[in-house]
TIPALO-941295 format. One record per residue: x, y, z of N, C-alpha, C in turn; residue in three letters; chain; residue number from 1. Coordinates in steps of 0.05 Angstrom, whole numbers, plus 5000, padded with zeros to 4 digits. Atoms other than C-alpha are relative to their C-alpha. Example, Ala and Ser with C-alpha at 12.3 -4.5 7.8 and 13.67 -1.06 7.14 Angstrom:
2
5018_4976_5000_5246_4910_5156_5018_5024_5000_ala_A_1 .
4984_4976_4999_5273_4979_5143_4985_5022_5014_ser_A_2 .
//
This chain:
358
5010_5004_4973_5815_5563_8421_4999_4970_5005_unk_A_1 .
4998_5029_4994_5827_5495_8455_4973_4990_5010_unk_A_2 .
5024_5014_4990_5772_5445_8469_5006_4989_5028_unk_A_3 .
4997_5012_4974_5760_5413_8536_5001_4970_4997_unk_A_4 .
4998_5029_5002_5784_5340_8541_4980_4986_5017_unk_A_5 .
5018_5017_4985_5737_5286_8564_5016_4975_5009_unk_A_6 .
4983_5020_4988_5771_5237_8611_4984_4982_5018_unk_A_7 .
5014_5020_4984_5745_5173_8641_5020_4984_5017_unk_A_8 .
4984_5016_4982_5776_5139_8702_4985_4974_5007_unk_A_9 .
5011_5026_4993_5765_5065_8714_5019_4986_5020_unk_A_10 .
4982_5013_4980_5801_5046_8779_4988_4974_5011_unk_A_11 .
5010_5023_4985_5797_4980_8815_4983_5012_5023_unk_A_12 .
5019_4989_4981_5738_4991_8861_4985_4977_5014_unk_A_13 .
5013_5021_4985_5717_4943_8916_4993_5010_5028_unk_A_14 .
5010_4992_4974_5691_4943_8987_5022_5001_5021_unk_A_15 .
4978_5001_4979_5759_4935_9022_5020_5022_4995_unk_A_16 .
4978_4981_5005_5815_4975_8990_4990_5026_4988_unk_A_17 .
5008_4974_5010_5815_5047_8968_5023_5014_4984_unk_A_18 .
4976_4987_5010_5886_5060_8941_4997_5009_4971_unk_A_19 .
5002_4993_5028_5870_5058_8866_4981_5023_4996_unk_A_20 .
5019_4978_5002_5809_5102_8874_5012_5026_5009_unk_A_21 .
4988_4976_4990_5847_5153_8916_5021_5011_4980_unk_A_22 .
4980_4991_5019_5904_5155_8866_4987_5012_4975_unk_A_23 .
5015_4989_5023_5854_5166_8809_4989_5028_5006_unk_A_24 .
5010_4973_4992_5822_5224_8847_5022_5020_5001_unk_A_25 .
4977_4981_4999_5890_5255_8860_5008_5008_4972_unk_A_26 .
4993_4994_5028_5907_5250_8786_4979_5016_4986_unk_A_27 .
5022_4984_5012_5839_5276_8766_5001_5029_5008_unk_A_28 .
4998_4973_4991_5848_5337_8809_5024_5014_4988_unk_A_29 .
4977_4989_5014_5917_5347_8779_4994_5008_4971_unk_A_30 .
5008_4994_5027_5887_5345_8710_4983_5025_4999_unk_A_31 .
5017_4976_4999_5834_5396_8729_5016_5026_5005_unk_A_32 .
4984_4977_4995_5888_5443_8754_5014_5009_4974_unk_A_33 .
4986_4994_5025_5921_5439_8685_4980_5006_4977_unk_A_34 .
5021_4996_5020_5857_5434_8643_4974_5006_5015_unk_A_35 .
5023_4993_4982_5804_5471_8685_4972_4992_4988_unk_A_36 .
5025_5006_5012_5749_5456_8634_4996_4971_4993_unk_A_37 .
5001_5028_5006_5763_5382_8629_4974_4987_5011_unk_A_38 .
5023_5015_4991_5702_5336_8634_5011_4973_5010_unk_A_39 .
4989_5024_4988_5722_5280_8682_4977_4984_5013_unk_A_40 .
5019_5018_4988_5679_5220_8701_5014_4975_5009_unk_A_41 .
4989_5025_4988_5691_5156_8740_4980_4977_4995_unk_A_42 .
5016_5025_4999_5667_5084_8735_5007_4986_5026_unk_A_43 .
4995_5011_4974_5659_5055_8805_4980_4978_5008_unk_A_44 .
5016_5021_4988_5632_4994_8841_4979_5013_5018_unk_A_45 .
5022_4987_4984_5564_5014_8870_5001_4993_5029_unk_A_46 .
4999_5009_4972_5581_4977_8934_5024_5012_5015_unk_A_47 .
4978_4987_4987_5644_5017_8949_4990_5022_5019_unk_A_48 .
5010_4982_4979_5636_5058_9013_5004_5029_4992_unk_A_49 .
4993_4972_5006_5667_5121_8982_4984_5011_4976_unk_A_50 .
5012_4991_5026_5621_5125_8921_4984_5026_5004_unk_A_51 .
5015_4975_4995_5577_5179_8953_5017_5024_5003_unk_A_52 .
4982_4978_4995_5638_5221_8967_5017_5007_4975_unk_A_53 .
4984_4995_5023_5667_5218_8897_4995_5029_4989_unk_A_54 .
5004_4972_5009_5679_5291_8874_4994_5003_4971_unk_A_55 .
5006_4999_5028_5666_5273_8802_4976_4983_4993_unk_A_56 .
5023_5017_5008_5605_5245_8765_5010_4972_4996_unk_A_57 .
4991_5028_5001_5607_5170_8769_4978_4982_4988_unk_A_58 .
5018_5021_5010_5576_5111_8733_5004_4975_5017_unk_A_59 .
4998_5021_4981_5560_5053_8778_4998_4972_4986_unk_A_60 .
5001_5027_5010_5574_4980_8763_4992_4981_5023_unk_A_61 .
5009_5018_4978_5546_4920_8802_5023_4986_5014_unk_A_62 .
4977_5013_4988_5616_4895_8818_5025_5016_4993_unk_A_63 .
4976_4987_5008_5689_4914_8809_4998_5005_4970_unk_A_64 .
5003_4994_5029_5691_4948_8740_5014_4980_4982_unk_A_65 .
4985_5020_5016_5742_4897_8715_4981_4976_4993_unk_A_66 .
5018_5023_5005_5687_4844_8721_4974_5008_4986_unk_A_67 .
5024_4990_5012_5635_4887_8686_5005_5012_4973_unk_A_68 .
4992_4991_5026_5658_4892_8615_4977_5013_4984_unk_A_69 .
5023_4989_5015_5589_4904_8585_4994_5028_5009_unk_A_70 .
5007_4974_4989_5574_4962_8632_5022_5021_4994_unk_A_71 .
4978_4982_5005_5644_4993_8625_5000_5009_4970_unk_A_72 .
4999_4994_5029_5642_4989_8549_4976_5018_4992_unk_A_73 .
5023_4983_5006_5573_5020_8548_5005_5029_5008_unk_A_74 .
4993_4973_4992_5598_5079_8588_5019_5013_4980_unk_A_75 .
4981_4989_5019_5656_5088_8540_4986_5008_4975_unk_A_76 .
5015_4994_5025_5609_5086_8480_4983_5025_5004_unk_A_77 .
5018_4978_4996_5562_5137_8511_5015_5026_5006_unk_A_78 .
4985_4976_4991_5613_5185_8543_5019_5010_4978_unk_A_79 .
4981_4993_5022_5661_5183_8483_5024_5015_5010_unk_A_80 .
4977_4986_4988_5723_5201_8524_5023_5003_4980_unk_A_81 .
4975_4997_5015_5788_5227_8493_5022_4984_5013_unk_A_82 .
4980_5015_4986_5827_5190_8546_4986_4983_5021_unk_A_83 .
5010_5018_4979_5811_5129_8590_5024_4990_5016_unk_A_84 .
4979_5008_4982_5855_5114_8650_4990_4976_5017_unk_A_85 .
5007_5024_4986_5849_5043_8676_5021_4996_5023_unk_A_86 .
4982_5002_4977_5880_5042_8746_4999_4972_5012_unk_A_87 .
4998_5028_4990_5901_4969_8759_4975_4984_4993_unk_A_88 .
5025_5012_5007_5835_4950_8726_4998_4995_4971_unk_A_89 .
5007_5002_5028_5804_4931_8660_5008_4973_4987_unk_A_90 .
4994_5023_5017_5798_4869_8617_5011_5010_4973_unk_A_91 .
4990_4992_5026_5832_4869_8549_4978_5010_4983_unk_A_92 .
5023_4991_5016_5763_4876_8518_4993_5029_5006_unk_A_93 .
5006_4972_4994_5753_4942_8555_5020_5019_4989_unk_A_94 .
4979_4983_5011_5820_4971_8535_4997_5001_4969_unk_A_95 .
5003_5001_5029_5808_4948_8463_4976_5017_4991_unk_A_96 .
5023_4985_5007_5739_4979_8462_5006_5030_5002_unk_A_97 .
4992_4971_4998_5766_5046_8487_5017_5009_4977_unk_A_98 .
4982_4994_5023_5821_5044_8434_4984_5001_4974_unk_A_99 .
5016_5001_5025_5771_5026_8379_4981_5024_4998_unk_A_100 .
5017_4976_4999_5727_5085_8401_5015_5026_4996_unk_A_101 .
4984_4976_5006_5785_5132_8388_5012_5013_5025_unk_A_102 .
4988_4989_4976_5806_5144_8460_5030_4992_5003_unk_A_103 .
4973_5008_4991_5878_5145_8484_4997_4983_5025_unk_A_104 .
5003_5019_4978_5888_5089_8534_5025_5000_5018_unk_A_105 .
4978_5002_4980_5930_5090_8598_4994_4977_5019_unk_A_106 .
5003_5021_4980_5940_5029_8642_5020_5005_5023_unk_A_107 .
4983_4995_4977_5968_5037_8713_5004_4973_5015_unk_A_108 .
4995_5024_4984_6002_4979_8749_5016_5007_5025_unk_A_109 .
4987_4994_4974_6029_4976_8820_5016_4977_5011_unk_A_110 .
4983_5022_4991_6062_4908_8826_5007_4982_4976_unk_A_111 .
4989_5016_5023_6097_4855_8783_4978_4986_4984_unk_A_112 .
5021_5015_5014_6035_4814_8767_4984_5018_4982_unk_A_113 .
5016_4980_5016_5996_4875_8743_5017_5010_4977_unk_A_114 .
4983_4990_5021_6056_4901_8704_5003_4979_4978_unk_A_115 .
4998_5021_5020_6064_4834_8669_4975_4998_4984_unk_A_116 .
5026_5001_5014_5990_4834_8652_4999_5023_4980_unk_A_117 .
5001_4976_5017_5997_4904_8623_5018_4997_4976_unk_A_118 .
4981_5003_5022_6055_4881_8579_4993_4977_4981_unk_A_119 .
5009_5020_5019_6017_4824_8546_4993_5014_4974_unk_A_120 .
5001_4986_5026_6019_4841_8472_4972_5008_4992_unk_A_121 .
5027_4993_5008_5944_4838_8462_4990_5025_5014_unk_A_122 .
5008_4975_4985_5935_4892_8516_5019_5023_4993_unk_A_123 .
4981_4978_5005_5999_4931_8501_4995_5013_4973_unk_A_124 .
5004_4989_5027_5979_4941_8428_4976_5020_5000_unk_A_125 .
5023_4981_4999_5916_4979_8450_5005_5019_5024_unk_A_126 .
4993_4982_4978_5952_5017_8507_5020_5020_4991_unk_A_127 .
4982_4979_5009_5984_5084_8493_5022_5006_5021_unk_A_128 .
4981_4996_4979_6018_5091_8561_4995_4980_5022_unk_A_129 .
5002_5019_4977_6033_5041_8617_5017_5012_5022_unk_A_130 .
4985_4988_4977_6052_5074_8683_5002_4981_5023_unk_A_131 .
4995_5017_4976_6083_5036_8740_5004_5019_5023_unk_A_132 .
5001_4981_4978_6067_5074_8804_5016_4991_5024_unk_A_133 .
4981_5009_4980_6127_5047_8842_5027_5011_4992_unk_A_134 .
4972_4994_5007_6200_5068_8846_5012_4975_4987_unk_A_135 .
4988_5023_5014_6243_5023_8802_5013_4981_5020_unk_A_136 .
4987_5018_4981_6280_4997_8863_4981_4980_5014_unk_A_137 .
5019_5018_4988_6216_4965_8889_4995_4976_4982_unk_A_138 .
5008_5022_5018_6200_4924_8827_5022_4991_4981_unk_A_139 .
4980_5007_5020_6263_4924_8784_4990_5006_4972_unk_A_140 .
5007_4994_5028_6265_4939_8710_4989_4974_4987_unk_A_141 .
5009_5023_5016_6232_4894_8658_5024_4986_4988_unk_A_142 .
4978_5016_5011_6274_4839_8627_5007_5009_4972_unk_A_143 .
4992_4994_5028_6312_4847_8562_4981_4987_4980_unk_A_144 .
5019_5013_5018_6265_4796_8530_4974_5015_4999_unk_A_145 .
5025_4985_5000_6204_4834_8552_5003_5026_4984_unk_A_146 .
4996_4975_5014_6233_4899_8525_5002_4995_4969_unk_A_147 .
4998_5007_5029_6251_4865_8458_4973_4993_4989_unk_A_148 .
5026_5008_5010_6182_4835_8452_4981_5024_4995_unk_A_149 .
5016_4976_5003_6148_4902_8463_5009_5016_4975_unk_A_150 .
4989_4985_5023_6194_4935_8412_4992_4986_4974_unk_A_151 .
5007_5015_5024_6179_4880_8361_4972_5006_4991_unk_A_152 .
5028_4994_5007_6105_4896_8364_4994_5030_5001_unk_A_153 .
5003_4971_5000_6117_4971_8366_4984_5010_5024_unk_A_154 .
5014_4993_4976_6092_4977_8438_5020_5015_5019_unk_A_155 .
4983_4985_4982_6119_5027_8489_5005_4983_5026_unk_A_156 .
4995_5013_4974_6153_4998_8551_4988_5016_5023_unk_A_157 .
5011_4985_4978_6125_5016_8619_5018_5023_5010_unk_A_158 .
4986_4977_4989_6145_5082_8651_4997_5000_5030_unk_A_159 .
5001_4998_4971_6163_5085_8725_4994_5029_5008_unk_A_160 .
5008_4973_4991_6127_5145_8755_5007_5004_5030_unk_A_161 .
4998_4997_4971_6137_5131_8830_4973_5009_5011_unk_A_162 .
5025_4992_4986_6085_5157_8879_4988_5025_4986_unk_A_163 .
5015_4977_5011_6031_5205_8853_4986_5014_5023_unk_A_164 .
5013_4985_4978_6009_5259_8901_4999_5029_4994_unk_A_165 .
5002_4971_5004_5987_5332_8903_5024_5014_5014_unk_A_166 .
4978_4985_4988_6042_5382_8918_4989_5015_5025_unk_A_167 .
5009_4985_4976_6036_5409_8990_5003_5030_4996_unk_A_168 .
4998_4971_5001_6024_5483_8999_5001_5011_5029_unk_A_169 .
4997_4988_4973_6041_5528_9058_4973_5009_5010_unk_A_170 .
5026_4990_4991_5970_5557_9060_4983_4977_5011_unk_A_171 .
5015_5023_4990_5938_5488_9067_5012_4990_5026_unk_A_172 .
4987_5010_4975_5989_5467_9120_4992_5018_5023_unk_A_173 .
5007_4982_4979_5975_5529_9161_4971_4997_5008_unk_A_174 .
5028_5003_4994_5900_5519_9156_4995_4974_5016_unk_A_175 .
5004_5026_4986_5904_5446_9178_5012_5001_5028_unk_A_176 .
4987_4998_4974_5952_5460_9235_4982_5017_5019_unk_A_177 .
5018_4983_4983_5904_5515_9260_4975_4984_5007_unk_A_178 .
5025_5015_4995_5843_5470_9252_5003_4979_5022_unk_A_179 .
4997_5022_4980_5872_5413_9294_5018_5008_5023_unk_A_180 .
4984_4990_4978_5913_5457_9341_5026_4984_5003_unk_A_181 .
4975_5014_5001_5979_5426_9321_5024_5019_4994_unk_A_182 .
4975_4986_5007_6051_5450_9315_5016_4983_4981_unk_A_183 .
4984_5016_5019_6095_5429_9256_5022_4985_5014_unk_A_184 .
4979_5017_4990_6143_5372_9272_4996_4991_5029_unk_A_185 .
5005_5007_4972_6110_5360_9340_4978_4979_5003_unk_A_186 .
5021_5021_4999_6060_5305_9322_5007_4977_4982_unk_A_187 .
4997_5023_5017_6058_5236_9292_4974_4996_4984_unk_A_188 .
5023_5005_5017_6012_5216_9235_4997_4970_4996_unk_A_189 .
5006_5029_5003_5980_5146_9234_4979_4997_4978_unk_A_190 .
5021_5008_5019_5941_5115_9176_5004_4971_4993_unk_A_191 .
5000_5028_5008_5924_5042_9164_4986_4996_4974_unk_A_192 .
5013_5003_5027_5898_5055_9094_4970_5006_5001_unk_A_193 .
5029_4995_5003_5824_5049_9079_4985_4997_5026_unk_A_194 .
5014_5004_4975_5806_5028_9150_4985_4974_5001_unk_A_195 .
5015_5024_5000_5774_4963_9129_5016_4974_5001_unk_A_196 .
4982_5024_5000_5834_4916_9131_5000_4986_5027_unk_A_197 .
5000_5016_4975_5831_4860_9183_5022_4979_4999_unk_A_198 .
4984_5024_4996_5878_4808_9210_4987_4985_5023_unk_A_199 .
5016_5014_4980_5838_4756_9246_4975_5016_5005_unk_A_200 .
5024_4986_4993_5782_4790_9283_5004_5030_5005_unk_A_201 .
4994_4973_4994_5817_4856_9293_5006_5017_4976_unk_A_202 .
4994_4981_5021_5820_4917_9248_5028_5011_5003_unk_A_203 .
4973_4988_4999_5889_4943_9230_4998_5028_5011_unk_A_204 .
5003_4973_4990_5863_5013_9245_4999_5001_5030_unk_A_205 .
5002_5001_4971_5847_4993_9316_5027_4994_5013_unk_A_206 .
4973_5005_4990_5917_4965_9326_5017_5025_4999_unk_A_207 .
4985_4975_5002_5947_5030_9300_4992_5020_5021_unk_A_208 .
5010_4981_4980_5902_5071_9346_5009_4992_5028_unk_A_209 .
4990_5009_4974_5921_5028_9406_5029_5007_5004_unk_A_210 .
4972_4993_4998_5994_5038_9391_5004_5030_5004_unk_A_211 .
4998_4970_4998_5984_5114_9383_4994_5008_5029_unk_A_212 .
5006_4992_4973_5951_5118_9451_5022_4991_5020_unk_A_213 .
4978_5009_4982_6005_5076_9485_5024_5018_4997_unk_A_214 .
4977_4983_5004_6059_5119_9454_4996_5027_5012_unk_A_215 .
5006_4974_4988_6025_5183_9476_5003_4998_5031_unk_A_216 .
4999_5004_4971_6019_5156_9547_5029_4998_5010_unk_A_217 .
4972_5003_4992_6093_5139_9548_5018_5024_4994_unk_A_218 .
4982_4979_5009_6121_5200_9512_4988_5028_5001_unk_A_219 .
5013_4974_5001_6069_5256_9512_4999_5012_4972_unk_A_220 .
5000_4991_5028_6076_5262_9436_4971_4996_4989_unk_A_221 .
5027_5001_5012_6008_5279_9404_5001_4985_4973_unk_A_222 .
5003_5014_5025_5983_5240_9345_4974_5007_4986_unk_A_223 .
5024_4998_5016_5934_5246_9288_4996_4972_4988_unk_A_224 .
5007_5027_5010_5900_5180_9270_4978_5003_4979_unk_A_225 .
5020_4999_5021_5864_5177_9203_4989_4971_4996_unk_A_226 .
5011_5027_4999_5818_5117_9208_4992_4989_4973_unk_A_227 .
5006_5008_5027_5796_5115_9135_4970_4997_4996_unk_A_228 .
5028_5000_5007_5729_5115_9099_4986_4973_5004_unk_A_229 .
5011_5027_4997_5720_5039_9106_4999_4991_5029_unk_A_230 .
5000_5008_4972_5728_5039_9182_4971_4998_5009_unk_A_231 .
5029_5006_4996_5662_5008_9205_4989_5009_5027_unk_A_232 .
5009_4994_4973_5658_5032_9277_5000_5030_5006_unk_A_233 .
4998_4972_4992_5646_5099_9311_5029_5007_5008_unk_A_234 .
4973_4993_4993_5711_5137_9321_5003_5000_5030_unk_A_235 .
4995_5001_4971_5740_5124_9390_5011_5027_5010_unk_A_236 .
4988_4977_4987_5758_5180_9438_5024_4991_5016_unk_A_237 .
4975_5009_4988_5831_5171_9457_5016_5023_5009_unk_A_238 .
4984_4978_4989_5874_5214_9501_5025_5005_4983_unk_A_239 .
4976_4992_5016_5926_5252_9461_4998_4994_4971_unk_A_240 .
5002_5009_5028_5899_5227_9395_4977_5016_4987_unk_A_241 .
5020_4987_5016_5862_5269_9343_4990_4979_4980_unk_A_242 .
5011_5021_5017_5816_5217_9310_4985_5013_4977_unk_A_243 .
5012_4989_5024_5795_5233_9239_4990_4977_4983_unk_A_244 .
5011_5022_5017_5749_5191_9195_5015_4999_4974_unk_A_245 .
4985_4999_5025_5779_5213_9129_5008_5028_4993_unk_A_246 .
4991_4974_5011_5816_5270_9095_5001_4998_4970_unk_A_247 .
4995_4999_5029_5820_5291_9023_5030_4994_4996_unk_A_248 .
4972_5006_5006_5885_5271_8989_5017_5024_5005_unk_A_249 .
4985_4976_4997_5907_5343_8990_5004_5007_5030_unk_A_250 .
4997_4995_4971_5893_5350_9065_5020_4980_5012_unk_A_251 .
4983_5020_4988_5928_5285_9081_5030_5005_4993_unk_A_252 .
4972_4996_5007_5991_5301_9042_5012_5024_5014_unk_A_253 .
4991_4976_4986_5996_5369_9076_5005_4994_5030_unk_A_254 .
4995_5008_4972_5989_5339_9146_5024_4982_5002_unk_A_255 .
4977_5018_5001_6040_5286_9127_5026_5016_4998_unk_A_256 .
4976_4984_5004_6089_5339_9104_5009_5015_5025_unk_A_257 .
4993_4985_4976_6087_5373_9172_5006_4982_5024_unk_A_258 .
4997_5018_4977_6092_5311_9216_5029_4995_5007_unk_A_259 .
4973_5008_4991_6153_5292_9257_5007_4973_4988_unk_A_260 .
4996_5026_5011_6144_5221_9233_4972_4988_4996_unk_A_261 .
5025_5012_5006_6090_5174_9209_5001_4969_5004_unk_A_262 .
5004_5029_4999_6063_5103_9220_4979_4994_4979_unk_A_263 .
5017_5003_5023_6034_5080_9155_4999_4971_4990_unk_A_264 .
5002_5025_5013_6010_5019_9118_5019_5001_4976_unk_A_265 .
4981_5002_5022_6050_4995_9058_4990_5007_4973_unk_A_266 .
5012_4992_5026_6007_5027_9004_5013_5025_4989_unk_A_267 .
4989_4976_5014_6015_5092_8965_5010_5020_5020_unk_A_268 .
4991_4980_4981_6021_5134_9028_5029_4996_5009_unk_A_269 .
4973_5006_4993_6086_5099_9045_5019_5013_4980_unk_A_270 .
4983_4988_5021_6117_5120_8979_4999_5030_5000_unk_A_271 .
5003_4971_4998_6089_5190_8987_5017_5011_5023_unk_A_272 .
4984_4991_4977_6122_5196_9055_5030_4999_4994_unk_A_273 .
4972_5002_5008_6189_5173_9027_5007_5024_4981_unk_A_274 .
4995_4978_5019_6184_5224_8970_5001_5027_5015_unk_A_275 .
5000_4976_4985_6169_5278_9022_5021_5001_5022_unk_A_276 .
4978_5003_4981_6228_5255_9065_4989_5000_5029_unk_A_277 .
5012_5002_4973_6183_5239_9126_5009_4973_5012_unk_A_278 .
4992_5026_4987_6213_5186_9174_4975_4983_5005_unk_A_279 .
5024_5016_5000_6165_5128_9171_5004_4972_5011_unk_A_280 .
5002_5028_4991_6148_5063_9207_4979_4987_4982_unk_A_281 .
5019_5013_5019_6115_5017_9155_4990_4974_5012_unk_A_282 .
5013_5024_4989_6066_4963_9176_4981_4989_4979_unk_A_283 .
5017_5012_5021_6034_4916_9125_4972_4994_5011_unk_A_284 .
5028_5006_4992_5958_4912_9128_4986_4982_4979_unk_A_285 .
5011_5017_5021_5946_4872_9063_5022_4984_4987_unk_A_286 .
4980_5019_5009_5980_4816_9026_5019_5010_4979_unk_A_287 .
4983_4989_5021_6009_4859_8970_5021_5019_5011_unk_A_288 .
4983_4980_4989_6047_4904_9019_5027_4991_5011_unk_A_289 .
4974_5008_4988_6103_4863_9052_5023_5003_4981_unk_A_290 .
4977_4998_5018_6146_4860_8990_5009_5028_4995_unk_A_291 .
4993_4971_5004_6142_4935_8978_5015_5011_5025_unk_A_292 .
4987_4991_4976_6159_4948_9051_5028_4989_5003_unk_A_293 .
4973_5012_4998_6217_4899_9049_5021_5014_4983_unk_A_294 .
4981_4986_5017_6249_4934_8990_5007_5028_5011_unk_A_295 .
4995_4973_4989_6241_5003_9022_5018_4998_5025_unk_A_296 .
4985_5004_4976_6269_4977_9088_5029_4992_4994_unk_A_297 .
4973_5009_5007_6328_4942_9055_5017_5023_4988_unk_A_298 .
4986_4977_5011_6345_5008_9021_5006_5021_5021_unk_A_299 .
4994_4982_4978_6347_5041_9089_4982_5025_5001_unk_A_300 .
5018_4976_5002_6288_5088_9075_4979_5000_5021_unk_A_301 .
5021_5001_4979_6239_5064_9129_5008_4978_5020_unk_A_302 .
5000_5023_4982_6234_5020_9190_4974_4985_4997_unk_A_303 .
5025_5015_5003_6182_4965_9192_4997_4981_5024_unk_A_304 .
5006_5019_4979_6148_4918_9241_4974_4986_4994_unk_A_305 .
5025_5015_5003_6091_4869_9249_4976_5017_5009_unk_A_306 .
5025_4986_4993_6019_4891_9257_4992_4993_5028_unk_A_307 .
5004_5006_4971_6020_4891_9333_5006_5026_5015_unk_A_308 .
4997_4974_4986_6011_4951_9380_5026_5002_5015_unk_A_309 .
4975_4999_4985_6070_4932_9424_5024_5003_4982_unk_A_310 .
4977_4998_5019_6116_4922_9364_5001_5028_4988_unk_A_311 .
5000_4973_5012_6094_4989_9335_5013_5020_5020_unk_A_312 .
4990_4982_4979_6109_5025_9401_5030_4997_5003_unk_A_313 .
4971_5006_4997_6177_4991_9407_5016_5012_4977_unk_A_314 .
4986_4990_5023_6197_5010_9336_4998_5030_4997_unk_A_315 .
5002_4971_5000_6172_5081_9344_5022_5012_5018_unk_A_316 .
4979_4991_4983_6220_5089_9402_5027_5000_4985_unk_A_317 .
4975_5002_5016_6276_5067_9355_5000_5021_4978_unk_A_318 .
5002_4982_5022_6251_5109_9297_5007_5029_5008_unk_A_319 .
4998_4972_4991_6251_5174_9337_5027_5006_5014_unk_A_320 .
4974_4994_4990_6322_5166_9363_5016_5017_4980_unk_A_321 .
4987_4981_5017_6365_5222_9335_5018_4987_4979_unk_A_322 .
4981_5013_5019_6417_5177_9303_4985_4985_4978_unk_A_323 .
5016_5015_5020_6363_5135_9269_4986_5020_4981_unk_A_324 .
5012_4979_5017_6326_5197_9244_5020_5011_4980_unk_A_325 .
4979_4989_5018_6391_5224_9216_5007_4981_4978_unk_A_326 .
4993_5020_5020_6407_5159_9181_4978_4997_4979_unk_A_327 .
5022_5003_5019_6338_5153_9150_4999_5024_4981_unk_A_328 .
5002_4976_5017_6337_5225_9126_5023_5002_4980_unk_A_329 .
4978_5001_5019_6406_5217_9096_4995_4982_4977_unk_A_330 .
5007_5018_5021_6382_5157_9057_4979_5011_4982_unk_A_331 .
5021_4989_5017_6319_5192_9034_5010_5024_4984_unk_A_332 .
4989_4977_5015_6358_5254_9014_5017_4990_4976_unk_A_333 .
4985_5011_5022_6399_5208_8969_4983_4990_4977_unk_A_334 .
5018_5009_5021_6337_5188_8930_4992_5024_4983_unk_A_335 .
5009_4978_5017_6315_5230_8870_4973_5011_5011_unk_A_336 .
5024_4987_4991_6262_5281_8891_4981_5002_4976_unk_A_337 .
5018_5000_5023_6203_5267_8845_4972_4995_5010_unk_A_338 .
5028_5004_4995_6128_5268_8844_4989_4989_4974_unk_A_339 .
5011_5012_5025_6095_5221_8794_4979_5016_4987_unk_A_340 .
5020_4983_5012_6041_5272_8783_5011_5015_4976_unk_A_341 .
4988_4984_5022_6089_5314_8741_5005_4983_4975_unk_A_342 .
4995_5018_5022_6108_5254_8698_4974_4994_4985_unk_A_343 .
5026_5008_5012_6035_5234_8687_4988_5023_4985_unk_A_344 .
5012_4977_5014_6012_5304_8669_5014_5006_4974_unk_A_345 .
4985_4996_5024_6068_5311_8619_4992_4980_4978_unk_A_346 .
5008_5021_5019_6048_5244_8587_4972_5005_4989_unk_A_347 .
5027_4994_5009_5975_5264_8585_5000_5023_4980_unk_A_348 .
4999_4977_5018_5992_5330_8552_5010_4990_4972_unk_A_349 .
4990_5011_5025_6031_5291_8499_4979_4984_4986_unk_A_350 .
5021_5017_5012_5974_5242_8488_4978_5017_4988_unk_A_351 .
5022_4984_5010_5921_5296_8481_5007_5018_4977_unk_A_352 .
4991_4985_5023_5963_5336_8433_4991_5029_5000_unk_A_353 .
5005_4971_5003_5953_5407_8407_4971_5007_5003_unk_A_354 .
5029_4994_4998_5877_5402_8406_4992_5009_5027_unk_A_355 .
5007_4994_4973_5876_5407_8481_5023_5014_5015_unk_A_356 .
4978_4986_4988_5937_5450_8493_4990_5020_5021_unk_A_357 .
5010_4983_4979_5929_5486_8559_5013_5028_4999_unk_A_358 .
//
């Protein structure tokens, strides 16, 4: 009879972004589907707006967990996890402590700087798996020297997983379409990420919503606007726009899968849309996103524009032209169809071994 694994998630957790936390929740739910009795807990910044909504037991730190080594290590010592997943977070001392306590250690990186940090030998020697949650075309492979150095110290090279997301289901799609009185392929989906990103005095979410309303007034195409849990204002009432504060990852991916097209920030949702073959206009809302968007646009997988309502409307007109839609879908169909969730679950199964065979 198999035992239930104990798994601890330590994502980057601050008052602005939400991507790492959401990815960790998606992965945690995927783990529960495969190991229903798994004990899963999180370590989160007590100041993060989403902490009250976390569906798993959480340990609170006074700041980003990466900056709270004493507190994180104390949780590891007390919880005694079989697996610790550091999502773009963690000092070397935290990874080492988890390793010394007998846990398997996973580090997740999402851009070159984080990947390079994860490949430092001191960290790599106490890391069992390093997942890069980007397609290889966004970041490029590691250098021959980096690969040689990791092999010299008997460390595994990073594994490209691509986007991690729950698989859409027809039943959830039908439920959501009924709830919001929508028809498949007849609405646009907007999301500016967490809702807390600003440029100057204006919120990115407000610029997206303004563009959605302008486009509806010009075209009559309805839109769903997900403002995000960090959006600080009351939701506006906009003609032709279904305003939603936040959705679960499972709800969001199902609404995305049924949309005619999407206007998204350059975070994880952009890569999820590409994997689902949804025509997308990408708009950067934070400093780490322009490079990712540039690589996707150069590959012909998305259109992009500046964070400006008029520019978004203009590019939407272009995106929804039949010849442009056909060209984008042809490019996306040429990409391997993959969901990083499957890769990660297979790696976790290998790490946990026969003791936790499902």
